[in-house]
KEKE-3310 file (N, C-alpha, C; in steps of 0.2 Angstrom, whole numbers, plus 5000, padded with zeros to 4 digits):
npx = (4939:4922:4914:4900:4885:4879:4864:4851:4847:4830:4828:4837:4830:4818:4822:4826:4814:4812:4813:4801:4791:4798:4800:4787:4781:4790:4788:4796:4809:4809:4805:4817:4824:4831:4830:4814:4805:4791:4788:4795:4789:4777:4779:4777:4763:4761:4770:4767:4754:4756:4765:4757:4746:4752:4755:4744:4735:4719:4708:4701:4710:4720:4714:4712:4725:4728:4719:4725:4737:4733:4726:4738:4745:4737:4735:4748:4751:4740:4744:4757:4760:4758:4767:4779:4778:4779:4792:4800:4796:4790:4776:4768:4780:4793:4799:4790:4780:4770:4758:4758:4758:4746:4737:4741:4737:4723:4721:4723:4713:4700:4702:4700:4708:4716:4714:4725:4722:4716:4714:4717:4721:4718:4705:4708:4704:4698:4709:4719:4729:4742:4738:4747:4754:4743:4740:4752:4752:4741:4745:4756:4751:4742:4751:4757:4747:4742:4754:4754:4741:4744:4754:4749:4738:4723:4708:4696:4708:4719:4715:4711:4723:4728:4723:4727:4741:4742:4730:4729:4741:4738:4725:4724:4731:4723:4712:4718:4722:4709:4704:4713:4711:4697:4698:4707:4699:4689:4697:4703:4691:4686:4695:4694)
npy = (4807:4802:4792:4798:4789:4785:4790:4780:4782:4787:4779:4768:4763:4759:4749:4740:4735:4723:4712:4710:4719:4731:4732:4732:4744:4753:4752:4742:4747:4760:4770:4774:4781:4797:4814:4818:4806:4803:4805:4796:4785:4786:4782:4768:4764:4773:4770:4757:4758:4767:4758:4747:4753:4759:4747:4743:4737:4732:4744:4739:4729:4737:4744:4733:4731:4743:4742:4731:4736:4747:4739:4732:4743:4748:4738:4736:4749:4748:4737:4738:4751:4758:4752:4757:4770:4770:4764:4774:4785:4796:4804:4798:4793:4798:4788:4779:4774:4767:4772:4782:4774:4768:4779:4785:4775:4776:4788:4784:4775:4769:4777:4784:4776:4775:4763:4755:4746:4745:4759:4775:4786:4796:4806:4823:4838:4841:4837:4824:4813:4802:4786:4781:4793:4799:4790:4790:4804:4804:4796:4803:4815:4811:4807:4819:4827:4820:4821:4834:4836:4828:4834:4847:4844:4847:4852:4838:4831:4836:4837:4824:4817:4818:4807:4792:4780:4767:4770:4784:4787:4783:4788:4802:4801:4793:4801:4813:4806:4803:4815:4821:4811:4813:4826:4823:4814:4823:4832:4822:4818:4829:4832:4822)
npz = (5073:5071:5059:5051:5049:5033:5027:5019:5002:4995:4983:4986:4998:4992:4984:4994:4998:4992:4978:4969:4974:4973:4959:4954:4959:4954:4940:4933:4936:4930:4938:4944:4936:4931:4925:4930:4934:4934:4921:4914:4919:4913:4900:4896:4892:4882:4872:4870:4865:4854:4846:4843:4837:4825:4819:4813:4822:4827:4835:4847:4852:4856:4866:4875:4878:4885:4895:4902:4906:4914:4924:4929:4934:4944:4953:4957:4964:4974:4981:4985:4987:4999:5007:5001:5004:5018:5019:5013:5020:5014:5006:4992:4985:4973:4966:4964:4951:4945:4946:4936:4925:4925:4925:4912:4904:4905:4899:4885:4882:4871:4860:4843:4834:4818:4805:4794:4784:4768:4768:4761:4767:4782:4785:4790:4796:4784:4775:4770:4780:4783:4790:4799:4803:4809:4820:4827:4831:4839:4850:4855:4858:4867:4877:4881:4885:4896:4904:4907:4914:4924:4931:4934:4941:4942:4951:4954:4957:4964:4977:4981:4981:4994:5001:5010:5008:4995:4988:4988:4981:4969:4964:4960:4949:4941:4939:4933:4921:4916:4914:4904:4894:4891:4885:4875:4867:4863:4855:4845:4839:4834:4824:4816)
capx = (4932:4918:4911:4892:4882:4875:4857:4850:4842:4824:4829:4839:4825:4813:4825:4826:4807:4812:4813:4794:4788:4802:4799:4780:4780:4794:4787:4802:4814:4808:4805:4823:4827:4830:4825:4806:4803:4784:4788:4798:4784:4771:4780:4775:4757:4761:4774:4763:4748:4759:4767:4751:4742:4756:4756:4737:4731:4712:4707:4699:4715:4724:4710:4714:4732:4728:4716:4730:4742:4729:4726:4744:4747:4732:4737:4755:4750:4736:4747:4764:4761:4758:4774:4784:4777:4781:4799:4803:4794:4787:4769:4769:4788:4795:4801:4783:4778:4765:4752:4758:4757:4738:4734:4742:4733:4716:4721:4724:4708:4694:4703:4698:4714:4715:4717:4728:4720:4711:4713:4722:4722:4713:4703:4709:4702:4697:4714:4721:4735:4743:4736:4753:4755:4738:4741:4757:4750:4736:4749:4761:4746:4739:4756:4759:4741:4742:4759:4751:4736:4747:4759:4746:4733:4717:4703:4697:4714:4724:4712:4711:4730:4729:4721:4733:4743:4742:4724:4731:4746:4734:4718:4725:4734:4718:4708:4722:4721:4702:4703:4717:4707:4691:4701:4710:4693:4686:4702:4703:4685:4685:4700:4692)
capy = (4809:4796:4793:4798:4784:4788:4788:4777:4786:4784:4773:4762:4761:4756:4742:4736:4732:4716:4713:4710:4725:4737:4732:4733:4751:4757:4749:4738:4751:4766:4775:4776:4786:4804:4817:4817:4799:4802:4805:4789:4780:4787:4780:4761:4764:4777:4766:4751:4761:4769:4753:4743:4757:4760:4741:4742:4732:4735:4748:4735:4726:4742:4745:4728:4732:4748:4739:4727:4741:4750:4734:4731:4749:4749:4732:4738:4754:4746:4732:4740:4759:4760:4750:4761:4777:4769:4763:4780:4791:4801:4803:4797:4794:4799:4782:4775:4777:4763:4776:4785:4769:4767:4786:4786:4770:4778:4793:4781:4771:4770:4782:4782:4774:4774:4757:4756:4741:4748:4766:4779:4791:4798:4813:4827:4845:4842:4834:4817:4811:4794:4783:4781:4799:4801:4786:4793:4810:4803:4793:4808:4820:4808:4807:4826:4829:4816:4824:4841:4836:4825:4839:4853:4841:4851:4848:4836:4827:4838:4835:4817:4815:4817:4800:4788:4773:4766:4774:4791:4788:4781:4791:4808:4800:4791:4807:4816:4802:4803:4822:4821:4807:4817:4831:4820:4812:4829:4834:4817:4817:4835:4832:4816)
capz = (5071:5069:5052:5052:5045:5028:5027:5012:4997:4994:4979:4990:5002:4988:4982:5000:4999:4989:4970:4966:4976:4970:4952:4953:4960:4949:4933:4931:4937:4927:4943:4947:4931:4932:4929:4929:4935:4932:4913:4912:4921:4908:4893:4893:4889:4876:4868:4868:4860:4847:4842:4841:4832:4819:4816:4811:4826:4828:4841:4853:4854:4859:4872:4879:4881:4889:4901:4906:4909:4919:4930:4932:4938:4950:4958:4960:4969:4979:4984:4987:4988:5006:5010:4998:5008:5024:5019:5012:5025:5010:5003:4985:4983:4966:4962:4963:4945:4943:4946:4930:4920:4926:4922:4905:4900:4905:4893:4879:4881:4867:4855:4836:4830:4811:4803:4788:4779:4763:4768:4758:4772:4787:4784:4796:4794:4776:4771:4771:4782:4783:4797:4803:4806:4813:4826:4831:4834:4845:4855:4857:4861:4874:4882:4883:4889:4903:4908:4909:4919:4930:4934:4937:4946:4943:4956:4961:4958:4969:4984:4982:4982:5001:5003:5012:5005:4988:4984:4987:4976:4962:4962:4957:4942:4937:4937:4928:4915:4913:4911:4898:4890:4888:4880:4869:4863:4859:4849:4840:4835:4830:4819:4811)
cpx = (4928:4915:4903:4889:4878:4868:4855:4846:4836:4824:4832:4834:4820:4816:4825:4819:4807:4811:4806:4791:4791:4800:4792:4779:4784:4793:4794:4808:4814:4808:4811:4827:4826:4833:4818:4804:4796:4784:4790:4792:4778:4772:4778:4768:4757:4765:4770:4757:4751:4761:4762:4747:4746:4757:4749:4733:4724:4712:4705:4705:4720:4721:4712:4721:4732:4725:4721:4735:4739:4728:4732:4746:4743:4734:4744:4754:4746:4740:4753:4765:4762:4765:4779:4784:4780:4789:4803:4802:4791:4780:4771:4776:4789:4796:4795:4780:4772:4759:4752:4756:4749:4735:4735:4738:4726:4716:4720:4718:4703:4696:4701:4704:4712:4718:4719:4725:4715:4710:4719:4725:4717:4711:4704:4709:4702:4703:4715:4728:4736:4741:4741:4754:4749:4738:4746:4756:4745:4740:4753:4756:4744:4744:4757:4753:4741:4748:4757:4746:4739:4751:4754:4740:4727:4712:4699:4704:4718:4721:4712:4718:4732:4727:4728:4735:4742:4736:4726:4737:4743:4729:4719:4727:4728:4713:4712:4721:4714:4701:4707:4713:4701:4693:4704:4704:4690:4691:4702:4697:4683:4690:4698:4687)
cpy = (4803:4798:4793:4793:4787:4786:4786:4782:4783:4778:4767:4759:4757:4749:4737:4732:4725:4717:4714:4717:4731:4737:4734:4741:4755:4756:4747:4743:4758:4772:4778:4780:4793:4808:4815:4810:4798:4802:4799:4784:4780:4784:4773:4761:4768:4773:4760:4753:4763:4763:4748:4747:4758:4753:4739:4737:4736:4738:4744:4732:4731:4744:4739:4728:4737:4746:4735:4731:4745:4745:4733:4737:4750:4744:4734:4743:4752:4741:4734:4747:4761:4758:4754:4768:4776:4768:4770:4786:4797:4799:4803:4798:4794:4793:4778:4778:4772:4767:4780:4780:4768:4774:4787:4781:4772:4783:4790:4776:4773:4776:4779:4781:4773:4767:4758:4752:4745:4755:4770:4784:4792:4805:4817:4834:4846:4839:4827:4816:4804:4792:4782:4787:4801:4797:4789:4800:4809:4800:4799:4814:4818:4808:4814:4828:4826:4819:4830:4841:4833:4830:4845:4851:4846:4848:4844:4832:4829:4837:4828:4814:4814:4811:4796:4782:4773:4770:4781:4792:4787:4786:4798:4807:4797:4796:4811:4813:4803:4810:4823:4817:4810:4822:4828:4817:4817:4831:4829:4817:4823:4835:4826:4818)
cpz = (5069:5063:5054:5047:5039:5028:5019:5008:4997:4989:4982:4995:4998:4986:4988:5001:4996:4981:4967:4968:4973:4962:4950:4954:4956:4942:4930:4931:4933:4932:4946:4942:4932:4926:4927:4929:4932:4924:4911:4913:4916:4901:4891:4890:4882:4870:4865:4863:4854:4843:4840:4836:4825:4816:4814:4815:4827:4835:4847:4856:4858:4866:4877:4882:4886:4896:4905:4909:4915:4925:4933:4937:4944:4955:4961:4965:4975:4984:4988:4989:4995:5009:5007:5002:5015:5024:5018:5017:5021:5007:4996:4983:4976:4963:4961:4957:4942:4942:4939:4924:4920:4923:4915:4901:4900:4899:4886:4877:4876:4862:4848:4832:4823:4809:4796:4782:4774:4764:4765:4762:4777:4786:4791:4794:4787:4772:4773:4774:4783:4790:4802:4807:4811:4820:4830:4834:4840:4851:4859:4861:4867:4879:4885:4887:4896:4907:4911:4915:4925:4934:4937:4942:4947:4948:4951:4962:4963:4976:4986:4983:4990:5004:5005:5008:4997:4984:4983:4982:4969:4960:4958:4950:4937:4935:4932:4921:4912:4910:4904:4893:4887:4883:4874:4864:4859:4853:4844:4836:4831:4824:4813:4806)
residu = (MET:LYS:ASP:VAL:PRO:ARG:ARG:PRO:SER:PRO:ALA:GLU:VAL:ILE:ARG:SER:MET:GLY:PHE:VAL:PRO:ALA:MET:ALA:VAL:THR:SER:CYS:GLY:LEU:GLY:PHE:LEU:ARG:PRO:ALA:SER:GLY:THR:TRP:GLY:SER:LEU:PRO:PRO:ALA:VAL:VAL:ALA:ALA:GLY:LEU:ALA:THR:ALA:SER:VAL:PRO:GLY:TRP:GLN:ILE:ASP:VAL:ALA:MET:LEU:LEU:LEU:LEU:ALA:ILE:GLY:CYS:VAL:ALA:CYS:LEU:ARG:PHE:GLY:GLU:ALA:ALA:GLU:ARG:ALA:THR:GLY:LYS:LYS:ASP:PRO:GLY:GLN:VAL:VAL:ALA:ASP:GLU:VAL:ALA:GLY:GLN:ALA:VAL:THR:LEU:LEU:ALA:LEU:PRO:TRP:ALA:VAL:THR:GLU:GLY:TRP:ALA:GLY:THR:PRO:VAL:LEU:GLY:SER:TYR:VAL:SER:PRO:LEU:LEU:PHE:ASN:LEU:SER:LEU:ALA:VAL:THR:GLY:PHE:LEU:LEU:PHE:ARG:ILE:PHE:ASP:ILE:ILE:LYS:PRO:PRO:PRO:ALA:ASN:GLY:LEU:GLN:ARG:LEU:GLY:GLY:GLY:ALA:GLY:ILE:LEU:ILE:ASP:ASP:LEU:ILE:ALA:GLY:ALA:MET:ALA:GLY:VAL:LEU:LEU:GLN:ILE:VAL:ALA:ARG:PHE:LEU:PHE)
# end
């Protein structure tokens, strides 16, 4: 009996695109992690924002970091997304998580991060909480909101996902990120 050749997995196909394209679309390999590769791909902006915010870095510097991650995610999707779809034969392959990096970065832009220098605490609903706790809460809430919006894909995100290539991979996550970001802005400013 002849051995039937094994068909390569989508992860193997992505790796076969070459080192730079594979690392770009999988966000340095996070897209290969299971379960929930999109959740793994959403972590870099949340970790960077939380780390910078808890280190009392000014909000504008956090925004610059988020804009850089947004740009990197967009370029990776637009440059290599179509090739990943072609290689895997799948629309928006699960291993491609650069779109999650971009969407999560949008969610965490322009937030009212608390600065610890000279502050005894941040007023939240009439009480004071530590800036560290406030900043961590913002980052975690932003992470969770983006994941919810990315998973449920409310209109118009769900319809725009049908676009082809890298734009189709990216646009629904940018919209989900913007929706989560607006809600997070409202919540953060209400609590302040």
